[in-house]
C-alpha positions in Angstrom: 0.1 0.3 0.1 1.2 3.5 -0.9 1.2 5.7 1.9 0.7 9.3 1.2 3.2 11.8 0.9 3.1 14.7 3.7 3.7 18.2 3.9 5.6 19.4 7.3 3.3 22.3 8.0 4.7 22.9 11.6 8.0 23.3 11.1 8.1 27.4 12.3 5.9 26.1 15.6 6.1 22.7 16.3 2.5 20.8 17.5 3.6 18.3 20.0 1.4 15.7 21.6 -0.3 16.0 25.5 2.2 13.7 26.4 5.3 14.7 24.9 4.8 18.4 25.6 4.7 17.1 29.3 8.2 15.8 28.9 9.5 19.0 27.8 8.1 20.4 30.6 9.2 18.8 33.1 12.6 18.3 31.3 13.1 22.1 31.0 12.3 22.5 35.0 16.1 21.0 35.1 18.0 23.3 33.0 19.1 25.9 35.4 20.8 23.3 37.2 23.3 21.7 34.3 25.4 24.0 33.6 27.2 24.2 30.0 30.5 24.5 30.9 34.2 22.5 30.6 34.9 21.7 34.0 31.1 21.3 35.5 30.5 18.4 32.0 34.0 16.6 32.6 33.3 16.9 36.6 29.3 15.4 35.7 31.2 12.8 33.4 33.6 11.4 35.9 30.9 11.6 38.5 27.8 10.1 36.3 30.8 6.6 35.8 31.5 6.3 40.2 34.3 8.6 40.5 37.0 6.2 39.7 38.0 7.5 35.8 39.5 10.6 35.8 41.6 10.3 32.3 40.0 11.6 29.2 42.4 10.8 26.8 44.3 13.0 24.3 44.3 16.7 25.4 42.5 17.9 21.7 39.5 18.1 22.5 39.5 20.9 25.1 39.9 23.3 22.5 36.7 22.5 20.8 34.6 21.7 23.8 35.4 25.1 25.0 34.4 26.3 21.9 31.2 24.9 21.6 30.3 25.7 25.1 30.5 29.6 24.6 28.6 29.2 21.2 25.8 27.0 23.0 25.2 29.4 25.3 25.6 32.9 23.5 24.1 32.2 20.1 21.8 28.3 20.0 19.5 29.8 21.7 18.4 26.7 23.4 14.7 25.6 24.6 15.1 23.9 27.9 14.6 20.9 26.9 17.4 21.9 24.1 19.5 23.0 27.3 18.9 19.3 29.3 19.5 17.4 25.9 22.6 19.1 24.6 23.7 18.8 28.7 22.7 14.8 28.4 24.8 14.2 25.9 27.9 16.4 25.9 28.3 14.2 28.7 27.7 11.4 26.8 30.4 11.8 24.5 33.0 13.0 27.7 32.2 9.8 29.6 32.8 7.6 26.0 36.3 9.0 26.0 36.5 7.8 29.6 35.7 4.7 29.7 37.9 4.5 26.2 40.8 5.6 27.9 39.9 3.2 31.1 40.2 0.0 27.9 43.5 1.4 26.5 45.0 1.7 30.1 43.8 -2.1 30.5 44.5 -2.7 26.7 47.0 -0.8 25.1 47.7 -3.8 22.7 44.7 -2.4 20.6 47.1 0.8 19.5 48.1 -2.6 17.4 45.1 -3.2 15.5 45.5 -1.9 11.5 42.6 -0.5 10.1 42.9 -1.6 7.0 41.8 -0.3 3.6 38.4 0.9 5.5 35.6 1.1 2.4 34.5 5.0 3.3 31.1 7.0 1.6 31.3 10.3 1.2 28.1 12.6 0.2 25.4 15.1 0.6 22.9 14.0 2.8 19.8 13.0 1.1 22.1 11.5 -2.2 21.6 7.5 -1.4 24.6 7.4 1.3 22.6 5.8 3.7 20.8 3.2 0.8 24.5 2.4 -0.1 26.0 1.9 2.9 23.2 -0.7 4.3 23.2 -2.6 1.5 27.2 -2.9 1.8 26.7 -3.5 5.4 25.1 -6.3 4.4 27.7 -8.2 3.7 28.6 -9.7 6.9 32.4 -9.5 5.5 32.4 -6.4 6.1 32.0 -4.2 9.9 29.9 -1.4 10.5 29.1 0.3 13.3 24.6 -0.2 14.8 23.2 2.8 16.3 23.2 1.7 19.6 27.1 1.0 19.1 27.9 4.3 18.0 25.9 5.9 21.1 28.1 4.2 23.4 31.1 2.5 21.6 32.6 1.5 24.9 30.1 -1.0 27.3 30.4 -0.5 31.1 32.8 -2.3 33.5 29.9 -3.8 34.8 27.9 -4.4 32.0 30.6 -7.1 29.4 29.5 -9.7 28.1 25.8 -9.2 29.6 23.4 -10.4 27.2 21.2 -8.9 25.9 23.6 -5.9 26.1 21.7 -3.1 27.9 23.4 -0.5 25.7 20.9 -2.0 23.5 18.2 -1.0 25.4 19.1 2.3 26.2 19.5 3.6 23.0 15.9 1.8 22.3 14.2 4.1 24.8 15.9 7.6 23.4 14.6 6.3 19.9 11.3 5.9 21.4 11.1 9.2 22.6 12.5 11.0 19.0 9.8 8.8 17.8 7.1 10.3 19.8 8.4 13.9 19.2 9.3 13.5 15.9 6.9 11.2 14.7 7.2 12.0 10.7 11.4 12.2 10.4 11.3 8.4 9.3 10.1 9.6 5.9 13.3 11.1 5.8 15.9 8.9 7.8 14.6 5.8 9.5 16.7 5.0 12.7 16.7 2.1 14.1 18.7 0.7 17.2 20.4 -2.2 14.4 20.4 0.4 11.6 24.1 1.0 10.4 24.5 4.6 11.4 27.8 6.7 10.3 30.7 7.6 12.6 29.1 10.8 13.3 28.8 9.6 16.8 32.1 8.5 17.2 33.7 11.9 15.8 31.5 13.3 18.8 33.5 11.9 21.4 36.3 14.1 20.3 33.9 17.2 20.7 34.7 18.4 17.3 32.6 17.1 14.6 29.7 18.6 12.3 27.6 17.0 14.5 26.8 20.1 16.1 25.9 21.9 13.4 22.4 20.3 13.6 21.8 21.4 17.1 21.3 24.7 16.2 23.3 27.1 13.1 26.0 28.8 15.3 28.0 30.9 13.2 31.1 31.3 15.6 31.2 27.6 15.6 31.1 26.7 12.5 33.8 29.6 11.4 35.8 27.9 14.1 35.8 24.4 12.9 36.4 25.2 9.3 39.8 26.6 10.4 41.2 23.7 12.9 43.5 20.6 12.3 41.1 17.6 12.2 44.0 15.2 12.0 44.1 14.9 15.6 40.2 13.9 15.8 40.0 11.2 13.0 42.9 9.7 14.9 41.0 9.9 17.9 38.1 8.1 15.4 40.9 5.8 14.1 41.5 4.8 17.7 38.0 3.8 18.7 37.3 1.4 15.4 40.6 -0.1 16.6 38.6 -0.3 19.8 35.7 -1.5 18.6 37.3 -4.5 16.4 39.1 -5.4 19.7 35.5 -5.4 21.3 33.5 -7.0 18.8 35.6 -8.4 15.8 35.6 -7.4 12.0 38.1 -7.1 9.5 37.1 -4.0 6.9 35.1 -1.0 8.2 31.9 0.5 5.8 32.1 3.9 6.9 29.7 6.7 5.9 29.3 10.7 6.8 29.1 13.9 4.5 31.3 16.0 7.2 33.9 14.3 5.1 33.2 15.5 2.4 35.6 18.6 3.9 38.0 16.5 5.0 39.1 14.4 2.2 43.0 15.4 3.0 42.3 14.8 6.5 40.6 10.9 6.0 44.3 10.5 3.6 46.2 10.7 6.0 44.6 8.8 9.1 43.3 6.6 6.6 45.6 6.8 3.5 44.8 2.8 2.0 40.8 4.0 2.3 38.4 3.3 -0.8 36.6 6.8 -1.4 32.8 6.2 -2.6 31.1 9.8 -3.7 28.0 9.7 -4.2 26.5 12.2 -6.4 23.5 14.3 -6.6 21.5 17.4 -7.7 22.7 19.6 -5.4 19.2 22.2 -5.4 16.7 19.3 -4.7 18.7 17.8 -2.1 19.2 20.8 -0.2 15.8 21.9 -0.4 15.4 18.3 1.6 18.2 18.7 3.9 16.7 22.1 5.1 13.7 20.8 6.0 15.1 17.9 8.1 17.1 20.2 9.7 14.8 22.6 10.1 11.7 19.7 12.3 14.7 17.9 14.0 15.2 21.7 15.7 12.2 21.3 17.7 14.4 19.0 19.8 16.5 21.7 20.9 15.6 25.8 19.6 13.7 28.0 22.1 11.8 29.3 18.7 12.2 28.1 15.0 12.9 30.4 12.0 13.0 28.0 9.2 15.1 31.3 7.2 17.5 31.3 9.5 18.2 27.6 9.7 17.1 26.8 5.9 20.0 29.2 5.1 22.5 28.3 7.2 22.2 25.0 6.2 22.3 25.4 2.6 25.1 28.0 2.8 27.0 24.8 4.8 26.1 22.4 2.5 27.7 24.8 -0.8 30.7 25.1 1.5 30.7 21.4 1.5 30.5 21.1 -2.4 33.4 23.5 -2.7 35.5 21.3 -0.3 34.8 18.5 -2.8 36.0 20.2 -6.0 38.9 21.9 -4.5 39.6 18.2 -2.9 38.7 15.3 -5.2 41.8 15.7 -7.0 44.1 14.5 -3.6 42.1 11.0 -3.8 43.2 8.4 -7.0 41.3 7.2 -9.2 42.9 3.9 -8.0 41.1 4.0 -4.7 37.7 6.3 -5.6 34.9 5.7 -7.2 31.9 9.1 -7.9 29.1 7.1 -7.5 25.5 9.4 -9.1 22.8 9.1 -7.6 20.4 8.0 -10.5 23.1 4.8 -11.3 22.6 3.5 -8.0 19.2 3.6 -7.7 18.4 2.2 -11.0 21.0 -0.8 -10.4 22.5 -0.6 -7.3 23.5 -3.9 -7.8 25.2 -3.1 -10.3 26.8 -0.6 -8.2 27.7 -2.6 -6.2 29.8 -4.6 -8.3 32.3 -2.0 -9.3 32.4 -1.0 -5.5 33.6 -4.6 -5.1 35.8 -5.0 -7.7 38.2 -1.7 -7.1 38.5 -2.1 -3.6 39.2 -5.5 -3.9 36.5 -7.2 -2.1 35.4 -10.2 -2.5 31.6 -10.5 -3.6 31.1 -14.2 -3.1 27.6 -15.6 -2.9 27.2 -14.8 1.2 27.5 -11.3 0.1 25.1 -11.3 -2.9 22.4 -13.5 -0.8 23.1 -10.9 1.7 22.3 -7.8 -0.4 19.5 -9.2 -1.8 17.9 -10.0 1.2 18.4 -6.5 2.2 16.9 -4.8 -1.2 13.5 -7.1 -0.3 13.2 -6.2 3.7 13.9 -1.8 2.7 11.7 -0.7 0.1 12.9 2.8 -1.0 9.8 4.9 0.1 7.9 2.5 2.4 7.5 5.3 5.4 6.1 7.6 3.0 7.6 11.1 1.5 7.5 14.3 2.5 6.9 17.0 0.1 9.4 20.0 -0.2 9.2 23.5 -1.3 12.0 26.3 -0.9 9.1 29.0 -0.3 8.7 29.1 3.9 12.7 29.2 3.8 13.0 32.2 1.4 15.4 30.5 -1.0 15.2 31.1 -4.5 16.0 27.7 -6.1 17.5 29.6 -9.8 20.0 31.3 -7.5 20.8 28.1 -5.8 21.3 26.3 -9.1 24.3 29.0 -9.9 25.9 28.4 -6.7 26.2 24.5 -7.4 26.6 25.0 -11.3 30.8 24.3 -10.8 30.3 21.2 -9.1 26.9 19.9 -11.2 29.2 20.6 -14.1 32.1 19.2 -12.9 30.7 15.7 -11.7 27.9 15.5 -14.6 25.2 15.5 -11.9 21.7 15.7 -14.0 18.7 17.8 -13.1 16.5 16.6 -10.9 14.0 19.7 -11.4 
């Protein structure tokens, strides 16, 4: 049965169920008790883990966290619920650092694990990256990151070996709340406990990631982020992957994040043998879809939502990412980089998989083929329904936007969709 397309008519003034509104109001009462300050956040992380772990690992996280909390307090205009949510997330990232440092202290051999030839998908959101990521990850020969593991990559010491893993239940509880607060989000991007997730969550543990742009438009944070050296933070990502390999196995990682569009040179430095898959799609409808999704999710964090502000911020950010890919694509040799057009992927994804496996020198055996076919059978496109998109509410002229994207469209031969 085809699910009718939906127009999101409450982007500027979110409408919540009475239950969600009550949860938001209840959480907001605690906002003043949870300071967004570096030392207070670190202290909260230490306390929540019992007080015995105090080593946060390499110190490169302190500067970005300092810049971030300053921007959260001065530019983000968080709601009470947003303040509590962000505090919880930041403390969670710091707890992940404490747990990783503790694990490394007990098992220094983790640093000797090689992360060989990862396959990394790089592309704008809404360009088929999620479908490609999940399709490839269906192959049991490739190691991927389920959503629950991305949230809490290192188990609590007293939970090691427990079945079922308590991290899965905690993740499910968080998703249940998100489904209540954003009941139509799955139309744009499905999220489940076992959903293969991008490593932007792991990068968030370094406290320097594009993930924080999804909280609120913070121009000062964005400018600092663009000028910062990201190699130490990607090295921390690599260390985390080593730890995850130690804990749950895996030989070859399949990764994905739009953040990498601005960090191809960093990827080359930290993962010099990585196979890069660059996805491409008409950036005009991509931008419209992206800014709609980001405006919809803003209801989780912002006191007041101005679609024009959120849309303008993300359309500019997306343009800057495409400028970066134009600049840096020549730094990755064709011997380990493939440009994947959205139309080619969606019209015949299994043929595209064959091309990818050939480039990556990854065996495409019967087990892999069966896994790919099985995934396709249970993940029909738009099975949760579509969203109707319109630039009008954002005050953006698509003609001007297309002119802005012209160099990218021409360079990669991207077909115009509308």
